[in-house]
N, C-alpha and C positions, 0 to 999 in steps of 0.2 A: 504493500500500500504506500503510495507516495502522496505528498502534500501538494496543493496547488503551487503555482509559481510564487516565489517570495517577493514579488514586486507589486505594490498597490499603485498601479499606474492607470491613467485614464484610458477608457476604452474608446473614447471618441474625442474629436478635437473640439475646441471652443474658439471663440473670437480671440481669446487671450493667448492661445497657444498654437494657433493654426500655422504659424511660421515654422514651428518645430519640425513639421513633416517634410520640409524640403530644404530651403536655403540654409537655415540656421543649423540644421542637423548635419548637413554636408560640410558646414564650415567648422566643425569641431576640430580642435587640434589633435593631431595624431601623436602616437607614441605613448599615450597613457592609457592603460587598461582600466576602464571605468565600470563595466558591467561585470560584477562579481557574484551575481545571484546564482543560486543553484537549487535543484530539487532534492529533497531529503525524504527518506522513509519517515513515516509518522512518528515512530518511537524516537528516532534520532532528532527529528524536529523538536519534539517536546523536551528532550534532554538539553538541546542547544538553547531552546527558549528559556528554560528554567535557569540555565547558567547566566544568560543575559539579564534575567530578572534579578538574580542574586547580585550581579554587578551593579545594576541600577540601585538596588537596596543599599549597598555599601556606599555608593557615591552620595546618596541623599542623607544617609545616616551620618556620614562624615561631615557634610555641609551643615546639617542642622544641630548636631550635638554640641557645637560651640555656642549656638545662639543664646541659650539660657545661661551660659557661663560668662558672658561678657562683663557684667558688673563684678563678678568674683575675680576674673582675670585683671580687670582694671584696679581692683583693690590690692591684689597680691603683688602686682608689678608696679603699682603707683603710676598707672598709665594715664589717668585723667581722661581728657577728651580724645586723646590719641587712640583709645581703645576701639573707636569706630574703624580704625585701619585694619583691625582683625578681619572684619567682613569685607572691607574694600580690597585689602591685599589678596584675599582668597579669590575673589572674583576678578581682580586685576590679573592674577596669574593665569586664570582660566582664559580670559579674553586675549591676553598677549599671544598665546600659542594657538588659539582657535583657528586663525587663518591657515595654519599649516596642516591641520588634521585632515581636512578633506582631500588635499592633494597627496599627502603622505600615505593615506589609506589606499589611494589608487595605485601607489607605487609598491608598497609592501604587502598589501592585503589588509583586511579588517582585523583579523585575529592578532597579528604581531603588534599592531598599534594598541589594541585593547589590553594585551598582556603588559606592554610597556606602561600604560596608564595605571593599571592596577598595581604594578610594582612601585610606581611613584607614590600612590596613596599609602602603600605599606611603609615604605621608607620615610616618607614625609610625615606620616602620623607618629612614627616612633621618635621623630625629631621635633614633634609638636608644631607642625605647620609647614616646614620647609618642603617645597616642591609638591606637596599633596594637592595644591590647587591645580598644578599642571596635570596631574593624574585625574582629578575630578573632571576637568574639561575634556580630557581625552576619552573618558568613559562615556560621558553623555553624548559626545560627538560620534564615537564609534558605533554605539548602539542605535543612535538616531539615523545614521547613514544606512544601517542594515534594515531594509524595509521588511516588516513582518507581514505575513500573508493576511490579506483582508484587513478590515478595521478592528475586528474583535480583539485581536492580540495586542493592538496598540492600547486598547482599553485596559486589559489586564496589566500591561506594563505600567499604566498610570496608578493602578492599585498598589503595585510594588513600590512605586515612588512615594505614594502617600504613606505606606507602612514604614518605609525607611525614614521619611521626614518626621513622622509622628514618634518613632522610637528614639530618634536622636536627642530631643530635649529631655526626655525621661531618663535616658541613660546618663547624660551629663549631670542633671539635677540630682539624681539618686546618688551618684558617686560623690558629688560635692557635699551633700547632706550626710552621707554615711561616714566619709573619711574626714570631714571638716574642710576648711578653706585651705590656707597655706598653698602647698604645691599639688594638692590632690586634683585640681582642675586639669592637670595634665592627662588624667585618665580619659577625659573627653576626646583627646587625640589618640590615645593608645588603643582603646577598645576598637574603633573602626580599623586601625592598622592591623590588629590581630585577625579580625574577620576578613580583611582584604587579602591577607596572606593565604587564608583557606580558599577564598574565591579564586585567587590566582591559580591554585592547583587544579581546581575544577575546570577552569577555562582551558588550561593547558592540555588536559586529557580528554575533555568531552566536547569542546567547541570545534566544529569542523573547519578546515581551512581550504579555501578555494585558491590554489596557487595562481600567482600572477605571472604572466609570461613577459618576456622582454628583458633587456639588459638593465641591471640596477644602476650602473654608472650613467648610462644615457638618460634614465628617468630622473636621477638626481639633478642632472644638469638642466632639465626642463623645468625645475621648480623656480618660481618667481622669487629669487633671493633678494632682488632689489625691493620688491614689494614687502617682503618679510622685514628687511632692515628698516624700512621707513615706517611700517605699521606699528612697530614696538614703541618708538618714541611718541608717536601720535597718541596711543592709548595712555601711556604713563604720564606724559607731560601735560595732557589735557585734564586728566583725572586728578593729579596731585594738587594743583592749586584750588580746584573746586572743592575737594574733600577737606583741605586745610584752611580755606578761606573763612574768616569769621571766628574760628576756634583756635587755631595755632598761629596763623598769620592774619593781620588785618587785610581787608579786601583791597586797600590801596597800597599794599606792600609792593615795593619794586621787584622783589624776588618772585612773587606770585604772578605779577603781570608779565615779567620776562619769560618765565617758564611757560605760561599759557600762550604767549605769542609764538614762541618757538614751536610749540605743539601744533598750532594752527598752520604754520608754514610747512611743517612736516606732513600735515594732512593734505594740503594742496599738492605737495610733491608726490605723495602716495597716489592720489587720484590721477595725476598726469602719467605716472608710471603704469598704472593699471590700464589706462585708456590708450596709450600710444607706444609703450615700450615692451611690456611683458607679452611674450608669445602665449603663455598659458597662465593668465593672471590668477592669483589666489582668490580674488573676488571679481569674477567676470562682470563688467559693467553691462553686458548684454542681458544679464538676469534682471536688471533694473529697468529694462525697456519694456518688459511685459507687465501690464497693469496689475494682474492678480499677484504675480510674484513680488512686485514692488510693494504693494499694500501689505502682503503677509510678512515680508522681511522687516519693514518699518514698524508694523504693528507689534512684531516680536520684541523690538526695542522697548516700546512702551509697556508691553505686558510685563517684562522683567523689571522695568523701572519701578512699577507699582508693586509687583509680587515680592521682589527682594526687599523693598522698603518695609513691606508688611511683616515679612518673616524676621527681619533683624530688629525693627524698632518696637513692635508690639511687646515682646518680652521685656525690653528696657522700660517701656511705659508701665507695665504691670509692677516691675520691681522698684523703679525710681519714683513713681508718682503714687501708686496704690499701696506700696509697701509689702507686696507679696514676696515670699521666698522663691528661690529658683524652682523648687519642686512644684509649688503652687502655680507659678507662672507657666511651667510646662503643662500642668493640668488644664489651665484655662485655654491655652493655644491648641490643645489637642483636637477641639471641635473643628478648627480651621483645617488641620492637616488630614483628619479622617474624612471630612466632607470632600476635600480635594481628591483624595484617593478613590472614594466610592463614586464620585461623579465622573472621574476619569475612567474608571472601570466600566461604568454604564455607557459612556460615550462610544466605546468600541463596538459593542453589539448593535447599538442603534445605527451607527455608520455602516456596519456590515449588513444589517437587515435592509436598509433603504439605499445603500451605496451612495450616500450623500454625507457631506461634511458641513455644508453651509448652515442648515437649520440648527445643528448642535452648536456650531461656533457662535452664531448670532444669539442663541438662547443663553449661552454661557456669558457672553459679553454683557447682555442685558442684566443678568443676575449679578454679575460682578459690579456693574455700575450702581445697582441698587445697594449692594453691600458696602461699597465705598462711601456712598452718601450716608448710610446708617452709622458708619464709624464716627461721624461727627457727633453722635449722641454720647460717646465715651466721655467720662469724667472721673474725678477722684472718688466720688461716692456712688457711682453707677452700680446698679444691682448686678450681681454676678451673672444672672440669667441673660441679661442683655449682652454682656461680653460674649458669652457662649453662643447665643443665637446669631448675633451679627457676624461673628467670625465664621460660623458654619455657612452662612449665606455667601460670604466672600469666598470661602474654600470651594463651595459648589461651583461658583462661577469660574474660578481658576481651573478646576478639573475639567470643565466642559470647553475650555479654550486651548490648553496646551497641546494635547495630542491631536485634536481635530485641526489645529493650526499647522502641525507638522504634516499630517496626511494631506491637507489642502496644498501645501507647498510641493510635496513629493508628487502630486498628481499633475502638476503643471509643467515642469521642465522635461527635457528629453532624458532618456536613459543615461546618456553621457554626462549630463549636467547634474544628475540627482545628488551625487555625493558632495559636489562643490556647492550646490544650492543649499543643501542641508547644513553644510559647514558655514556658509555665509549667514544663514539664519541664526545659527548658534553664536556666531561672532556678534551679530547685532543684539541678540538676546543677552549675552554676557555683558556686552558693553552697556546695554540698558540697565542691567543690575548694578554695575559699577557706578555709572553716572547717577542712578537713582539713589543709592546709599550716600554718595558724595553730596548731591544736591539736597537731599533730605537732612543730612547732618548739618550742612551749612545753614539751611533754613531754620532748623531747630535752635542752633546756638545763636543765630541772629535775633530770633524772636525772644529767646530766653534772656539774652543780655538786655534787650530793650525793655522787656517786661519787668525785670528786676529794678532797673532804673534807679530811682531814689528811694525805693521801698526798703532797701537794706543797706547797711554800711558797706563801704568799699571792700573791707577785708572779708566780709561774709560773701559778698558778690564774687570776689576773686576765688574763694574756696569752692563756690558752687560751680563756676565756669571751668575750673581745673579738675573737677571731679573728686575733690578731697572732702567735701562736706557730707555729713551723715546726719540723718534725723536723730535728734537727741543730743547733738554735740553741745558741749558746755558753752553757755553764753549766747546760743542762737535759737533757743526755744521760742522766743517771742516773734521770730521772723519765719518760723517754719511754714506757716500757712501761706505767706507771701512767696516763699521759695517754691513750694509745691504748686501753687497757682501759676507761677511763671513757667515752670516745667510743663504744666498742662497746656498752657498757651502755645508753647513750642511744639508739642506733639500734635495739637489740633491744627496748627498751620501745615504740618506735614500731611496729616490726613486729608486736608482740604485739597492739596495738590493732586491727589490721585483721582478725584472725581472727574474733572474735565478730560484727563488723559485717557481713562477707560471709555468715557462717553465718545471721545473722538475715534477710538478703535471700533466701537460699535457702528458709528456712522460710516467709517471707511470700509467695513466689511460688506457694505452694499455694492462695492466695486469689484468684489472677488467673484470669479466665475464658479458656478456649481455644476460639476460634471460627474457622470457615472464613473465609479471606480472599477477598473478591471479586476476580475476575480471575485467581486461582490455582486456584479450585476446579474448573475444567474438567478439570484433570489428576488430580483426586482420585477415587478409586474410590467407587462407590455404597455399598459397605460402610462406608467412612470417614464419608461424609455421614450415613448412617443412624445410626452410632454417635454422631456429634456431636448429632444430633437427640435421641437417647435421653438423652444426658448433660444436655442443656438442660432436658428435661422433668423429670428426676430431681433437678436442682439445687434447693436450698431457695430 
């Protein structure tokens, strides 16, 4: 017994991708083997699928286990406002190397890249952060590039992501509460590393490898090294002043302005190289000429801008404003993570049943927009049930967006472009997360500083801004309500930013073509297929 083909590609053309069938497809650069799909016996398919799910679980466990530990890490290392660099640095490492993953996987094959990434998570976790971000980005990219048969398996992958994300905060919070503060927060890094070593072994023996033909040296030379060299300073030099502005550096600091200016110059240089110099660009600009692909890639940036901000700042809000412990904070955010996983799991069978991704995607964006608006109800004295219910709504919206967005993008480009299109989307998603945390952090500290104003003495204000102030500190009890109120204003400003961004994504989804997915359309009624054909003919 064999499985269907492992590529969820469109069965029919649409106005957005009709050029793929002729000119564009023939114009693909030669020399890079891109189509690595293969048919597997059902048992081997299930074993390989479980290995990939385990890798997904490790990646999101590693990413989320540190979230609830941030206040503890800040206290143990006397990090103050620089603790936000924990999240930013992780995503920065992911983003910096994302442009390479799509092309390298075409050269070496998907399995070697996935094994390398899992090894980075193992070693990086043992070193408490070093290079684990590189591994995390490689895992998500490698698995996303591997198109799973039909839509249903994408949904189950979302459930795995939700499980890993939900387990991470509990693992970290439980270890901190069990062993005490001091250096025990390091277990938040060590536990994922131990599990990653086990996963590496499973992938090595049970994940099939489809060998890639061609000379290794020739393919290495075809990589857009100029693009890689210019993309790294773009990401680092643009994010650094945004993340540090208002908290570490004043916004008018010469150093911040100079770094940002150099980053913008590098960005313009990178665009010129990709457009006019690179033979096989790491981010082909032709992908952005297709309306659906352009909307999906840019929407991915905004999705992660809001999503990562929610994941990193909600636990900080619970602990620094509401006074919850790390374990209590993890308990409150669990509704967000479980709803995300369950909604993602449900999205797969729905897409498989109707061979459609647009209805699920738009429904998810609508629910997410509603949840983002409801977050403005959060306050220091808000009832716990409101926290739980609102975060569950947000999580459901996220779950109905992430995997359908990936399926939608993989349905639009040609087979040759699928890996690099997925990699490009991952680059923009990761960049959105980095910029989101940086902008949100800068917004929070700007509003916090303004709200404190003349309400507290300068020495109290300074201790709040550098992160050394704790509720109950001697001589500050009379200012405690003002400090917590100022923190609340800072978080509310961050929550407000997310509402128009997700609403914009919902409106933009109206521009994405909805086409039947190959491999799923056997289950679709003739009426649905006929309606799809009519829509394609009528489209401009």
